[in-house]
N, C-alpha and C positions, 0 to 999 in steps of 0.2 A: 505494499499500499503505500501511495505518495504520503508525505509526511506535511503538504502544506507549505505555502510559501513564505519565506523571512522577510525583512525589514531591508536589505540591498535590494531583493527581488520586486519589493512592492514601489519601491522610489525610481530604479532604475531600470526595471523590463521595458523591453519598446527601443531602448537606444540602438540596437541592432539594425531597426528598421531604418533608422535617421541614415545611419552610414549607407544602407542599402540602396538607398533611394537618391543618393547625393551622388554615388557612382554609376547607377543604374540612368540617372538625366544626362550624365556627359553621354552615354553611349546614343541617348534618345534623340538628343540635342547635336549632338557633333561626329557621330560617325559616319554618316553620308556626305555632308558637308567635308568631311575632312579628306574621306576619299575621292572627292570629286574635284575639291579643290586646294588642300594642299597635298596629298598623293597624285592629282591630278590622273588617276587609272582610267582608261579607256571604260566608255559609259555601259559595252558590253560584259564587260570584266565585273562592273559594279552591280549591274542589272543579277549576273550567276552569284555575284555572294551575295544579295541580299535576299535572293529567293530560294538558296540554298539553307543557308543560317535559320531562315524563320522555321523551316520544315524539321531541322536538325534539332533547334531550339526545344519544340513539341515535344518531338521523342524525346529529348533527354530528361525533359518535367519525369515523363514517366519511369526513365529509366534510374532516376535519383532515390527515388521511392525504392526502387528493388533493389538498388546497391544498400541502402541503408537498411531494409529488411535483412539483405541475408548476409552482409559482413558484419561480424562482432569483435568489436575493439577491447582493450585491456580495460582501457579508462571508463567503459559505458557504452552504451547501445548509439548514445546521440549526440551528449555533450563533447566528444573529444573531435565531430566534427568541424565545431565551431573553430576549434585553435587550428584545425590539419589543412583546411578547403583556404582559408581567405589567403595565405601566402601565394598556394598556387596561381590563386585565382587575380591577384597583382601582377604575376606574370605572366600571363596569357592577355589580360586585360590590355595591360604594356602592348603587348605585341599588334593588336588590333591596332595600334594608333602610330605603326611605322610604316617606313615604304623602303624596303631593302631588297636591294636586286632589280631584275626588271622586273617591267609591269605582272606578268602573267606568275613569277615567283613570289613579287609583292603582295598580290592579289591572294595566291597561296597560304601566305605567312597570316595577311590580315583575316581571312576564312578561318585557318586554323586557332588563328587568337579568338576568334569570336565563339565557336562552337566550344572548345576547349574551357573559356572563361565559364560562359552560360552551363556548361552539364556541370563543373564543377562547383559555381554558386547557387545552382539547383539544389545539390547536396545540401550544402550547406543552411539556406532556406529553407529545405524541407524538416532536415531535423532540428531546427529552431524551432521552429512550430510546431514537431513531434513533444517538444520538451514540456509542452502546455499539461499535456494528458500525463507527463511524469512527476510534474511539481508540485500537484496537486491534483487528489480525487475529487475534490468538490467542485459541483458546476457553477458556482457561485464563484467560485476564485479564480476556475476555467476562465469563465465569462471577464473577469478581470485581466485575465494575462491576456487571452485573447484581445479585450479592446486596448491595452498597452498598446499591442504590436499594431493594430491599427492607427491609433494615433500617431503613433512613431514615424508608421509611412507617410500619415498625412503631412506629421510636419517635416517630414524630411526633403517631402515636395515642395510645401513652401518655400524653407530654406534654397533649396536647389533651385527653384524657378530665377531666382534673383543672383544665388553663389556661384553657378555652375556657370553661366552665360561671363558674370566679372571675371572670375577666375581664369576662364578661358583666354579671355581675351586680353588683361593682364600679360599672363605668364608669353602666350604669345607677344605680345606687345615687347616683352623683357626679353626674349629669348629669339629677336628679330633679325639679328647678326649672324643665326647658327637656320634660320630659314623656320617657316611655319610647320613643318612637320615636326621638329625637336622639340617646338613650343606645346603640340598636340601631345607629344610621346610622355613630357613630364607632367602637363596636365591629369595624362589617364594616371602614371603615378599616384599624384595625390590626392586623385579621388578614390581609385581603387585602395592606399592608406586608410582614408577614413572608413572603409568597407570592414576595413582589418581591424581598427582600433577598437571600434563597435560592436563587431563579434566577439571582440577580445573582452570587452566590459563582459556580454552577456555569460561569457564561457566562465569567468572568475568568478560573477556573483551564484551563478549555479554549485558552485565548489560544495560538496557532498551530497549533491542528489543523482541520480543515474547511476545508482552505483551496481557496477555488473553484480550477477545473481552467479551464485556458484551453483555448478550443475553437473550432477554423475556423470560421467561419458557417455551410459549407457541413455542418459536423457538426451544424450548434446546428439545422438544419431536420429533424434526422432524429430529434429529442426524440419521446419516446414519447407519444400520444394519450392521452386519457383514455381510452377506447373499449381502445388496447393496454393498460393498466394495470390496468383491470377483468378483460381477457380473462386475462391472467400470474394474478390472483391467483384465477380460478375454475378455471384451468387448472393450479394449486400445491397439491395434495393434501397435502402435507406443513404447508404452512401452515393446509389446512382440519383437518388433525387435533390441530395445538396449538392452535387457537379451538375448537373444540369439547371436546378432554380439559380445557384451561383452561377455561372455561365450567362444564363438569360440576363440577370440584373446589371452585370459587368458591360454587357454589349452596351444597353442602355446610358450606363457608369461612363464608361468610355467613351461612345459615341457623343454625349455631350460635350466633355472636355475637349474631343478632336473637332468639334464643329462650333465651337462656341465662337469662332473668331468669325463664320461667315456670318452668325447673330450679330454680332455685334456691328461689323461693316454693313450688312444688307437692310438690317433691321434696327437696329438703332441710331445708324448713319452714323456713327464713330469708330472707327479699326481699333483705336486706344482704349474702347470698354473694356475688350479683350483680357485686359489685364486686372479690371477690378473683378472681372466674371472669374478669374479661374484664382482669385485670392478669393474669393468668395468659397466656390468651389471646395479648394484645399483646406480653408481654415473653417470652414462649416463641418468637413468630414472629420476634422481635426477633433475639435469640438466632444461634436456628437461619438465617438471614439471616445474620448476619454471620459465618458460619462457613463460607459456601455456598463461597467462593473457597479455601477448604482443602482442603473436600472433593474439589470436581469436580477439583482437579489428580490425586486419587488414583482415580476411579472412573469419570470423563469423565461428560457433560451430560445422554446418556440415562438410562444406568445409575443416576445420582444422584436425576432425577428421578422416574421409575420407581419406585423402592426405597422413598425418601422419602414420594411421596404416598402409596403402598401399606402402607407399615409404620403410618404414621401413623394411614388409614382401619382398619385393625384394630385399634389400638389404641382409638379410639374405640369402634369393636364390642364391644371387650372389655368398657369401664368400661359397656356396656349390660348385657352376658350374666352377667357374674361382680360379684355386690356385694360390695362392699369399705368401711371407714370413710373417713370425710370426708376426711381426711389423706392416705390411697392413693388416693383420688381427684382430689385436686389434685396429687399426687404424677405419677400417670399421665397423667393431660392436659397438664402439662408437658411432659411428654414428647415425647407426641404433637405437640405445635403447637411445640416444637423441630424434630423431625423434618419438620414439614410445613415451617415455615421453610426449612430448608434448598432445599427443590426449590420453596418461592415464590421463592426467592433466583434463581431459575435463569431467569426469566418472561421477562427481555427478551433473555436471551441466545439464548434458543429461537425467539423470534420475529426475532431479528436473523441467525439462521442460516438463517431459514426465506430472508430477503429475500436474504441471499449466492448463495444455490441457486438463486434465480429468478432474478437478475441473471444468474448464470455460466449457465445454461441457455437464457431468452429472450432475453438481453440489454437486460432493461427495467429501471432503477432502482426498485422499488417498497420501497423502506426504508418511507417513508412511511408507506404503507398499511398496510405489514405490522406496524408499530406500533402502528395505530389499530386492527386485528387484537385487541390486547390490551385496549385502551381498550373496546373492542365485548364482549369476553366478561366483564367486567367488568359490562358493561350489562344484559347479558343475564340473567346472574345476580342479580344483584341485583333484578330485576324477575321472574326464576322464583322466588326465594327469597321472594319476596312471595306469591306463589298460592299455593305449597309449604306453606308455614306455614299460611297460611289454611285450605286445603283440608283438612290435617290435624287441626288444631283444629277444625275441624265436626266433621269425622268422627267424633273422639273425644268429643264433644261436650260440649267445654269451654267452661265458663262461668265468669267471675271471682267470681261471689257463689256458685258450687256449694259444694258440700262434698268434700274430697279424699279421695279415696277409693283403695282400690290398684291400682284398676281406672286410673283418670286419670293416678297414678303412672307407671304404665306406658304409657300413651300420650304422654305428656310426654315419657319417657325415650326412646322411640323415637325422636320427631320431633327429640329436641334431640341423640342420642348415633348412634342406630343408624343414620337415615338420612343423616346427613353422613359418617358413616365408611364405607357402602357405596357414596356415589356418587365418596367417592375411590380407594376400593378399584376402581371403574368406570372412574374417571379415571387411572389407573396400566396398566391393560389397555388403554385409549383409548393412552398415550404407548407402548406396546412395539412400537405402529404408524410409530411415526417412526423415520425410519435415516439421518438426516443423520450422518456421522461426524466427529468433533471433529478430528481428523486430517487432512481433505478439506478445511477451510475455509479454511487460509493458500492451499493449493491452487487453489483456485476465488480465492482475491481473488488470487493473483498472473495469474492468466489473465485477469480482470477488468480488473485494472489493466496490463496490458499491452496488449490490447486498444483501452483506452482510450486509450494511449500510441501507437501505429501509427497 
Protein backbone atom coordinates (compact mmCIF):
# COMPACT_ATOMS: atom_id res chain seq x y z
CA UNK A 1 0.00 0.00 0.00
CA UNK A 2 1.08 3.58 -0.65
CA UNK A 3 1.88 5.56 2.48
CA UNK A 4 0.48 8.95 1.46
CA UNK A 5 2.22 12.10 0.31
CA UNK A 6 4.70 14.13 2.37
CA UNK A 7 5.06 17.90 2.74
CA UNK A 8 7.77 18.18 0.05
CA UNK A 9 5.53 16.48 -2.49
CA UNK A 10 2.58 18.68 -1.49
CA UNK A 11 4.72 21.76 -2.09
CA UNK A 12 6.81 20.88 -5.15
CA UNK A 13 4.85 18.24 -7.07
CA UNK A 14 4.14 19.52 -10.59
CA UNK A 15 7.55 21.17 -11.02
CA UNK A 16 8.43 18.56 -13.64
CA UNK A 17 5.74 19.89 -15.97
CA UNK A 18 7.14 23.41 -15.90
CA UNK A 19 10.48 22.15 -17.19
CA UNK A 20 8.84 19.80 -19.68
CA UNK A 21 6.60 22.55 -21.08
CA UNK A 22 9.56 24.89 -21.44
CA UNK A 23 11.56 22.34 -23.43
CA UNK A 24 8.65 21.16 -25.58
CA UNK A 25 7.75 24.79 -26.38
CA UNK A 26 11.24 25.21 -27.85
CA UNK A 27 10.50 22.37 -30.26
CA UNK A 28 6.92 23.43 -31.04
CA UNK A 29 7.85 27.04 -31.74
CA UNK A 30 11.24 26.75 -33.39
CA UNK A 31 12.07 23.28 -34.75
CA UNK A 32 10.62 23.84 -38.23
CA UNK A 33 11.87 27.45 -38.25
CA UNK A 34 15.34 26.12 -37.42
CA UNK A 35 15.21 23.60 -40.27
CA UNK A 36 14.10 26.17 -42.85
CA UNK A 37 15.87 29.37 -41.76
CA UNK A 38 19.00 28.32 -39.86
CA UNK A 39 19.92 24.88 -41.21
CA UNK A 40 18.33 25.82 -44.57
CA UNK A 41 17.52 22.23 -45.47
CA UNK A 42 15.57 21.55 -48.69
CA UNK A 43 11.80 21.63 -48.16
CA UNK A 44 11.26 18.01 -49.37
CA UNK A 45 13.68 16.81 -46.69
CA UNK A 46 11.91 18.91 -44.06
CA UNK A 47 8.55 17.47 -45.12
CA UNK A 48 9.99 13.95 -44.85
CA UNK A 49 11.38 14.65 -41.37
CA UNK A 50 8.19 16.18 -39.96
CA UNK A 51 5.97 13.51 -41.50
CA UNK A 52 8.00 10.56 -40.25
CA UNK A 53 8.72 11.88 -36.75
CA UNK A 54 5.04 12.59 -36.10
CA UNK A 55 4.15 8.94 -36.69
CA UNK A 56 7.20 7.72 -34.76
CA UNK A 57 6.29 9.92 -31.80
CA UNK A 58 2.78 8.41 -31.53
CA UNK A 59 4.19 4.87 -31.70
CA UNK A 60 6.88 5.66 -29.13
CA UNK A 61 4.24 6.91 -26.69
CA UNK A 62 2.79 3.38 -26.51
CA UNK A 63 6.20 1.70 -26.52
CA UNK A 64 7.25 3.88 -23.59
CA UNK A 65 4.51 2.34 -21.46
CA UNK A 66 5.55 -1.16 -22.51
CA UNK A 67 9.18 -0.46 -21.56
CA UNK A 68 8.16 0.77 -18.11
CA UNK A 69 5.89 -2.21 -17.48
CA UNK A 70 8.45 -4.79 -18.59
CA UNK A 71 11.74 -3.33 -17.28
CA UNK A 72 12.40 -3.71 -13.55
CA UNK A 73 15.10 -1.44 -12.12
CA UNK A 74 16.85 -1.90 -8.77
CA UNK A 75 15.82 1.53 -7.53
CA UNK A 76 12.09 1.06 -8.22
CA UNK A 77 9.70 0.59 -11.11
CA UNK A 78 9.00 4.24 -12.00
CA UNK A 79 11.10 6.69 -9.99
CA UNK A 80 14.54 5.76 -11.49
CA UNK A 81 13.39 6.79 -14.97
CA UNK A 82 13.18 10.38 -13.71
CA UNK A 83 16.96 10.44 -13.27
CA UNK A 84 17.97 8.07 -16.10
CA UNK A 85 16.04 9.65 -18.98
CA UNK A 86 16.61 13.44 -18.78
CA UNK A 87 20.39 13.41 -19.52
CA UNK A 88 19.75 11.22 -22.58
CA UNK A 89 16.91 13.50 -23.64
CA UNK A 90 19.31 16.46 -23.46
CA UNK A 91 21.80 14.79 -25.80
CA UNK A 92 19.24 13.91 -28.48
CA UNK A 93 17.25 17.14 -28.09
CA UNK A 94 20.42 19.12 -28.78
CA UNK A 95 21.03 16.99 -31.89
CA UNK A 96 17.65 18.15 -33.23
CA UNK A 97 19.09 21.65 -33.48
CA UNK A 98 22.37 20.89 -35.28
CA UNK A 99 23.48 21.04 -38.90
CA UNK A 100 26.18 18.41 -39.29
CA UNK A 101 27.40 17.27 -42.71
CA UNK A 102 25.50 17.59 -46.00
CA UNK A 103 21.76 18.10 -46.27
CA UNK A 104 20.81 14.41 -46.13
CA UNK A 105 23.14 13.63 -43.22
CA UNK A 106 22.00 16.73 -41.34
CA UNK A 107 18.35 15.79 -41.90
CA UNK A 108 19.00 12.24 -40.66
CA UNK A 109 20.74 13.50 -37.52
CA UNK A 110 17.92 15.98 -36.76
CA UNK A 111 15.32 13.27 -37.37
CA UNK A 112 17.12 10.70 -35.21
CA UNK A 113 17.50 13.32 -32.48
CA UNK A 114 13.77 14.03 -32.63
CA UNK A 115 12.66 10.37 -32.53
CA UNK A 116 15.03 9.30 -29.75
CA UNK A 117 14.54 12.40 -27.59
CA UNK A 118 10.77 11.96 -27.81
CA UNK A 119 10.89 8.23 -27.12
CA UNK A 120 13.03 8.75 -24.03
CA UNK A 121 11.04 11.71 -22.75
CA UNK A 122 7.85 9.70 -23.28
CA UNK A 123 9.29 7.13 -20.89
CA UNK A 124 10.10 9.80 -18.29
CA UNK A 125 6.75 11.56 -18.78
CA UNK A 126 4.82 8.29 -18.43
CA UNK A 127 6.80 7.13 -15.38
CA UNK A 128 6.27 10.52 -13.74
CA UNK A 129 2.51 10.19 -14.10
CA UNK A 130 2.53 6.55 -13.04
CA UNK A 131 3.96 7.71 -9.71
CA UNK A 132 0.58 9.28 -8.92
CA UNK A 133 -0.77 5.80 -8.16
CA UNK A 134 2.37 4.84 -6.22
CA UNK A 135 2.57 7.88 -3.96
CA UNK A 136 -0.96 7.41 -2.63
CA UNK A 137 -3.92 5.04 -2.90
CA UNK A 138 -6.32 7.74 -1.67
CA UNK A 139 -8.34 9.03 -4.67
CA UNK A 140 -8.46 12.50 -3.12
CA UNK A 141 -4.67 12.65 -2.82
CA UNK A 142 -4.36 11.22 -6.33
CA UNK A 143 -6.68 14.00 -7.47
CA UNK A 144 -4.42 16.54 -5.76
CA UNK A 145 -1.30 15.09 -7.41
CA UNK A 146 -2.99 14.91 -10.80
CA UNK A 147 -4.19 18.49 -10.44
CA UNK A 148 -0.70 19.72 -9.62
CA UNK A 149 0.62 18.07 -12.79
CA UNK A 150 -2.05 19.88 -14.80
CA UNK A 151 -1.30 23.17 -13.04
CA UNK A 152 2.44 22.75 -13.64
CA UNK A 153 1.81 22.07 -17.32
CA UNK A 154 -0.36 25.18 -17.68
CA UNK A 155 2.10 27.36 -15.75
CA UNK A 156 4.96 26.01 -17.84
CA UNK A 157 3.11 27.01 -21.01
CA UNK A 158 2.56 30.52 -19.67
CA UNK A 159 6.25 30.91 -18.83
CA UNK A 160 7.32 29.32 -22.10
CA UNK A 161 5.07 31.52 -24.23
CA UNK A 162 7.24 34.50 -23.28
CA UNK A 163 10.43 32.86 -22.03
CA UNK A 164 11.22 30.60 -24.98
CA UNK A 165 10.99 33.26 -27.74
CA UNK A 166 12.90 35.76 -25.58
CA UNK A 167 15.60 33.23 -24.67
CA UNK A 168 15.96 32.03 -28.26
CA UNK A 169 16.22 35.56 -29.65
CA UNK A 170 18.71 36.62 -26.97
CA UNK A 171 21.02 33.62 -27.39
CA UNK A 172 20.97 33.76 -31.20
CA UNK A 173 21.83 37.48 -31.02
CA UNK A 174 24.63 36.84 -28.50
CA UNK A 175 26.04 34.03 -30.67
CA UNK A 176 25.60 35.92 -33.95
CA UNK A 177 29.31 35.72 -34.75
CA UNK A 178 29.13 31.91 -34.68
CA UNK A 179 26.02 31.71 -36.85
CA UNK A 180 22.33 31.08 -36.12
CA UNK A 181 22.70 27.26 -35.98
CA UNK A 182 25.02 27.49 -32.99
CA UNK A 183 22.60 29.87 -31.28
CA UNK A 184 19.76 27.39 -31.67
CA UNK A 185 21.98 24.54 -30.42
CA UNK A 186 22.85 26.44 -27.23
CA UNK A 187 19.21 27.38 -26.70
CA UNK A 188 18.22 23.71 -27.04
CA UNK A 189 20.82 22.83 -24.39
CA UNK A 190 19.40 25.42 -21.99
CA UNK A 191 15.78 24.36 -22.61
CA UNK A 192 16.50 20.65 -22.14
CA UNK A 193 18.60 21.51 -19.08
CA UNK A 194 15.46 23.03 -17.54
CA UNK A 195 13.69 19.73 -18.20
CA UNK A 196 16.51 17.80 -16.49
CA UNK A 197 16.47 20.02 -13.39
CA UNK A 198 12.68 19.94 -13.09
CA UNK A 199 12.60 16.14 -13.23
CA UNK A 200 15.45 15.99 -10.73
CA UNK A 201 13.19 17.85 -8.28
CA UNK A 202 10.53 15.14 -8.64
CA UNK A 203 13.16 12.43 -8.20
CA UNK A 204 14.43 14.01 -4.98
CA UNK A 205 11.07 14.75 -3.35
CA UNK A 206 9.84 11.18 -3.93
CA UNK A 207 12.76 9.56 -2.11
CA UNK A 208 11.45 6.69 0.01
CA UNK A 209 8.60 5.91 -2.38
CA UNK A 210 8.41 3.33 -5.17
CA UNK A 211 10.65 0.95 -3.22
CA UNK A 212 11.04 -2.31 -5.15
CA UNK A 213 9.39 -5.31 -3.54
CA UNK A 214 11.46 -8.41 -3.02
CA UNK A 215 9.89 -11.31 -4.88
CA UNK A 216 10.96 -14.93 -4.79
CA UNK A 217 12.55 -16.26 -7.98
CA UNK A 218 9.53 -18.50 -8.52
CA UNK A 219 7.25 -15.46 -8.51
CA UNK A 220 9.49 -13.50 -10.85
CA UNK A 221 8.94 -16.13 -13.51
CA UNK A 222 5.23 -15.43 -13.40
CA UNK A 223 5.74 -11.86 -14.61
CA UNK A 224 3.22 -10.93 -17.29
CA UNK A 225 4.39 -11.10 -20.88
CA UNK A 226 3.97 -8.24 -23.35
CA UNK A 227 1.08 -10.17 -24.91
CA UNK A 228 -0.59 -10.42 -21.48
CA UNK A 229 -0.22 -6.67 -21.00
CA UNK A 230 -1.70 -5.84 -24.43
CA UNK A 231 -4.55 -8.30 -23.88
CA UNK A 232 -5.30 -6.75 -20.49
CA UNK A 233 -5.43 -3.25 -22.00
CA UNK A 234 -7.83 -4.25 -24.76
CA UNK A 235 -10.11 -6.01 -22.26
CA UNK A 236 -10.23 -2.96 -19.98
CA UNK A 237 -13.30 -0.99 -21.13
CA UNK A 238 -12.76 1.71 -18.50
CA UNK A 239 -9.34 2.54 -19.91
CA UNK A 240 -10.76 2.62 -23.44
CA UNK A 241 -13.48 5.05 -22.28
CA UNK A 242 -10.95 7.36 -20.63
CA UNK A 243 -8.60 7.39 -23.65
CA UNK A 244 -11.49 8.11 -26.05
CA UNK A 245 -13.16 10.77 -23.88
CA UNK A 246 -9.81 12.39 -23.13
CA UNK A 247 -8.81 12.50 -26.81
CA UNK A 248 -12.19 14.00 -27.81
CA UNK A 249 -11.98 16.87 -25.32
CA UNK A 250 -8.33 17.49 -26.16
CA UNK A 251 -9.21 17.90 -29.85
CA UNK A 252 -11.41 20.78 -28.71
CA UNK A 253 -8.86 22.11 -26.22
CA UNK A 254 -5.90 22.12 -28.60
CA UNK A 255 -8.14 23.09 -31.51
CA UNK A 256 -9.13 26.30 -29.75
CA UNK A 257 -5.51 27.18 -28.99
CA UNK A 258 -4.39 26.48 -32.57
CA UNK A 259 -7.17 28.53 -34.16
CA UNK A 260 -7.34 31.46 -31.72
CA UNK A 261 -5.23 33.62 -34.04
CA UNK A 262 -7.93 33.36 -36.74
CA UNK A 263 -10.56 34.52 -34.27
CA UNK A 264 -8.44 37.47 -33.17
CA UNK A 265 -7.84 38.68 -36.72
CA UNK A 266 -11.14 37.88 -38.42
CA UNK A 267 -13.76 38.22 -35.67
CA UNK A 268 -12.23 40.62 -33.13
CA UNK A 269 -10.38 42.55 -35.83
CA UNK A 270 -7.16 42.81 -33.83
CA UNK A 271 -4.42 40.23 -34.52
CA UNK A 272 -2.65 41.24 -31.30
CA UNK A 273 -5.68 40.02 -29.31
CA UNK A 274 -4.42 36.45 -29.74
CA UNK A 275 -1.89 37.14 -26.96
CA UNK A 276 -4.69 38.04 -24.55
CA UNK A 277 -6.73 35.00 -25.57
CA UNK A 278 -3.82 32.61 -25.04
CA UNK A 279 -2.91 34.15 -21.68
CA UNK A 280 -6.50 33.64 -20.54
CA UNK A 281 -6.46 30.13 -21.99
CA UNK A 282 -3.32 29.00 -20.16
CA UNK A 283 -3.84 31.00 -16.95
CA UNK A 284 -7.43 29.73 -16.64
CA UNK A 285 -6.30 26.13 -17.02
CA UNK A 286 -3.60 26.72 -14.39
CA UNK A 287 -6.03 28.17 -11.85
CA UNK A 288 -8.55 25.39 -12.41
CA UNK A 289 -5.98 22.59 -12.23
CA UNK A 290 -4.50 24.12 -9.08
CA UNK A 291 -7.94 23.93 -7.44
CA UNK A 292 -8.57 20.33 -8.53
CA UNK A 293 -7.45 18.78 -5.24
CA UNK A 294 -9.95 20.84 -3.24
CA UNK A 295 -12.90 20.30 -5.57
CA UNK A 296 -12.46 16.55 -6.04
CA UNK A 297 -12.70 16.07 -2.26
CA UNK A 298 -16.28 17.39 -2.39
CA UNK A 299 -17.60 15.91 -5.62
CA UNK A 300 -15.43 12.90 -6.47
CA UNK A 301 -13.39 12.12 -9.56
CA UNK A 302 -16.17 11.06 -11.94
CA UNK A 303 -18.68 13.81 -11.14
CA UNK A 304 -16.01 16.52 -11.17
CA UNK A 305 -14.72 15.35 -14.55
CA UNK A 306 -18.16 15.12 -16.15
CA UNK A 307 -19.49 18.39 -14.75
CA UNK A 308 -16.43 20.52 -15.41
CA UNK A 309 -15.79 19.17 -18.93
CA UNK A 310 -19.47 19.64 -19.83
CA UNK A 311 -19.83 23.11 -18.31
CA UNK A 312 -16.65 24.30 -20.03
CA UNK A 313 -18.07 23.07 -23.35
CA UNK A 314 -21.44 24.73 -22.79
CA UNK A 315 -19.75 28.05 -22.01
CA UNK A 316 -17.79 27.80 -25.28
CA UNK A 317 -21.04 27.16 -27.14
CA UNK A 318 -22.60 30.18 -25.36
CA UNK A 319 -19.73 32.34 -26.64
CA UNK A 320 -20.66 31.24 -30.15
CA UNK A 321 -24.42 31.73 -29.78
CA UNK A 322 -24.62 34.93 -27.73
CA UNK A 323 -23.12 38.19 -29.10
CA UNK A 324 -21.32 40.06 -26.33
CA UNK A 325 -18.80 42.88 -25.78
CA UNK A 326 -15.15 41.88 -25.94
CA UNK A 327 -14.64 42.25 -22.17
CA UNK A 328 -17.59 39.95 -21.50
CA UNK A 329 -16.15 37.51 -24.05
CA UNK A 330 -12.85 37.43 -22.19
CA UNK A 331 -14.60 36.93 -18.83
CA UNK A 332 -16.73 34.00 -20.05
CA UNK A 333 -13.71 32.47 -21.78
CA UNK A 334 -11.73 32.74 -18.53
CA UNK A 335 -14.50 31.02 -16.57
CA UNK A 336 -14.69 28.27 -19.19
CA UNK A 337 -10.94 27.63 -19.01
CA UNK A 338 -10.88 27.63 -15.21
CA UNK A 339 -13.70 25.09 -15.12
CA UNK A 340 -12.01 22.98 -17.80
CA UNK A 341 -8.75 23.18 -15.85
CA UNK A 342 -10.38 21.43 -12.89
CA UNK A 343 -11.31 18.45 -15.10
CA UNK A 344 -7.98 18.58 -16.92
CA UNK A 345 -6.22 18.34 -13.57
CA UNK A 346 -7.80 14.93 -12.92
CA UNK A 347 -6.40 13.32 -16.06
CA UNK A 348 -3.55 11.38 -14.44
CA UNK A 349 -5.82 10.29 -11.59
CA UNK A 350 -8.33 8.78 -14.04
CA UNK A 351 -5.65 6.74 -15.82
CA UNK A 352 -4.17 5.66 -12.49
CA UNK A 353 -7.55 4.38 -11.30
CA UNK A 354 -7.92 2.40 -14.54
CA UNK A 355 -4.54 0.79 -13.89
CA UNK A 356 -5.58 -0.12 -10.34
CA UNK A 357 -8.81 -1.72 -11.56
CA UNK A 358 -6.95 -3.70 -14.20
CA UNK A 359 -4.40 -5.10 -11.74
CA UNK A 360 -7.20 -5.90 -9.28
CA UNK A 361 -9.24 -7.79 -11.89
CA UNK A 362 -6.54 -9.38 -14.05
CA UNK A 363 -3.52 -9.51 -11.76
CA UNK A 364 -1.40 -7.71 -14.39
CA UNK A 365 0.31 -4.40 -13.63
CA UNK A 366 -0.26 -2.13 -16.65
CA UNK A 367 0.32 1.18 -14.88
CA UNK A 368 2.96 2.21 -17.42
CA UNK A 369 0.80 1.33 -20.42
CA UNK A 370 -2.24 2.97 -18.83
CA UNK A 371 -0.33 6.24 -18.39
CA UNK A 372 0.98 5.89 -21.94
CA UNK A 373 -2.71 6.03 -22.92
CA UNK A 374 -2.72 9.65 -21.72
CA UNK A 375 0.20 10.46 -23.99
CA UNK A 376 -1.47 8.63 -26.89
CA UNK A 377 -4.68 10.64 -26.38
CA UNK A 378 -2.62 13.84 -26.70
CA UNK A 379 -0.91 12.65 -29.90
CA UNK A 380 -4.25 11.60 -31.43
CA UNK A 381 -5.87 14.90 -30.47
CA UNK A 382 -3.09 16.99 -32.00
CA UNK A 383 -3.19 15.00 -35.24
CA UNK A 384 -7.01 15.20 -35.51
CA UNK A 385 -6.96 18.88 -34.59
CA UNK A 386 -4.69 19.68 -37.54
CA UNK A 387 -6.83 17.76 -40.01
CA UNK A 388 -10.09 19.19 -38.60
CA UNK A 389 -8.98 22.82 -38.68
CA UNK A 390 -7.59 22.51 -42.21
CA UNK A 391 -10.78 20.83 -43.43
CA UNK A 392 -13.05 23.41 -41.81
CA UNK A 393 -11.02 26.36 -43.12
CA UNK A 394 -11.32 24.86 -46.59
CA UNK A 395 -15.06 24.29 -46.09
CA UNK A 396 -15.73 27.96 -45.27
CA UNK A 397 -13.52 29.12 -48.14
CA UNK A 398 -10.96 30.82 -45.93
CA UNK A 399 -8.04 32.63 -47.56
CA UNK A 400 -5.56 34.87 -45.77
CA UNK A 401 -6.00 37.70 -48.29
CA UNK A 402 -9.77 37.36 -48.69
CA UNK A 403 -12.11 40.15 -47.62
CA UNK A 404 -13.54 39.69 -44.13
CA UNK A 405 -17.30 39.12 -44.43
CA UNK A 406 -20.00 38.23 -41.87
CA UNK A 407 -20.07 34.75 -43.40
CA UNK A 408 -16.33 34.30 -42.84
CA UNK A 409 -16.62 35.62 -39.28
CA UNK A 410 -19.43 33.13 -38.63
CA UNK A 411 -17.34 30.29 -40.05
CA UNK A 412 -14.31 31.18 -37.93
CA UNK A 413 -16.49 31.43 -34.81
CA UNK A 414 -17.85 27.96 -35.57
CA UNK A 415 -14.31 26.54 -35.85
CA UNK A 416 -12.93 28.30 -32.77
CA UNK A 417 -15.90 28.14 -30.39
CA UNK A 418 -18.78 25.88 -31.44
CA UNK A 419 -16.80 22.80 -32.50
CA UNK A 420 -14.46 22.79 -29.46
CA UNK A 421 -17.45 23.37 -27.17
CA UNK A 422 -19.46 20.57 -28.76
CA UNK A 423 -16.50 18.19 -28.50
CA UNK A 424 -16.21 18.90 -24.79
CA UNK A 425 -19.90 18.18 -24.27
CA UNK A 426 -19.53 14.90 -26.17
CA UNK A 427 -16.50 14.09 -24.01
CA UNK A 428 -18.53 14.71 -20.84
CA UNK A 429 -21.18 12.26 -22.09
CA UNK A 430 -18.46 9.68 -22.75
CA UNK A 431 -17.04 10.16 -19.25
CA UNK A 432 -20.51 9.32 -17.91
CA UNK A 433 -19.77 5.73 -18.98
CA UNK A 434 -16.79 5.63 -16.60
CA UNK A 435 -17.80 3.70 -13.47
CA UNK A 436 -14.80 3.33 -11.16
CA UNK A 437 -15.80 4.65 -7.73
CA UNK A 438 -13.32 6.59 -5.62
CA UNK A 439 -14.23 4.60 -2.51
CA UNK A 440 -13.37 1.31 -4.24
CA UNK A 441 -9.78 2.29 -5.07
CA UNK A 442 -8.25 1.94 -1.55
CA UNK A 443 -9.99 -1.44 -1.17
CA UNK A 444 -8.58 -2.65 -4.51
CA UNK A 445 -5.10 -1.42 -3.61
CA UNK A 446 -5.27 -3.26 -0.28
CA UNK A 447 -6.25 -6.52 -1.96
CA UNK A 448 -3.51 -6.11 -4.58
CA UNK A 449 -0.95 -5.53 -1.82
CA UNK A 450 -2.26 -8.55 0.12
CA UNK A 451 -1.94 -10.82 -2.94
CA UNK A 452 1.63 -9.64 -3.52
CA UNK A 453 2.54 -10.25 0.11
CA UNK A 454 0.99 -13.73 0.16
